C-alpha positions, 0 to 999 in steps of 0.5 A: 600560256601561248597556244601553239598554232595548228601549222606549228604543231604540224611542222613540229611533228614533222621535224620530230619524226627523227629522234636523235637521242633514240636514234630512230626515224619514223620516215626513214623509209618510203613506207614509214613516210606513207604511214606517218602521212596517213596517221596525220590525215595528210594522205589517204593511202598507206602505200609507200611513196616513190623514192624521189618523193621520199627524198624530197620529204627528207630534204625538207625536214633536214632544212626545217630542222637546220632553220629551227636550230638557228633559233637557238644559236646553231649555224645552219648547214647551207647545203640542207637549207638549199636542198629544202629551198629547192623542194619548196620551189618545186612545189608551187602553191596557189594564193586564193582571193582570201589570201590563203595558200593551197596546193596546186591541183596538178600536184601528184597525190604523193606530193600534196602533203609536201605542199601542205607542210610547205604551206604550214612553214610559210604561215609560221614564217609569215606570222613570225611564229616560226621563231617560237619553234626551236630545235633543242640546243642540247645536241644529243637531244635536238628535239623540236619544241614550241617555246612558250616563254614570254620573251622567246628565250627558251633554248632547251626542250626541257630545263630539267633534263637538257638544260641541266645536262648543259649547265652541268657540263659547263660547270664541270668545264669551269672546275677543270679550268680552275684546277688547271690554272691553280699552281701545284702545291710544293 
């Protein structure tokens, strides 16, 4: 079994702060974001983050989720990708002599976790591990998961649930198509 890197676990958890199926969002509010960041050890304070900073987190998450959807064949929304790219550009990082990335020391405390998320995403894309992190192809689910398949071909978070839903719908559509093409009896 392929071990999920720490960076992938962080990005997966961040992307999964929105639950499409349950229609919930852990970081929908600045206070919710602060609580999530604190629970992950990314921020000491539980006080709400400023609204502009909160919007940056939401933009980064939307862009990451779009990119992860592309890993299962979805066409990413270019507006979400551009907004996430802008957030990343606004949060420069330092490259140490050992080649590791660090948040710049002049970043405000509310933006440091954002830089850490950007660094984690960068690590995944640099190593190629980002292709193992995917958004479920079942759009009613859209849960982000780590693909442990040998050939990186998994499309659903769970074959038993989401994969079965998809295959059942495809089968029903084929049956309906056959019924429509069969000539009516006289």
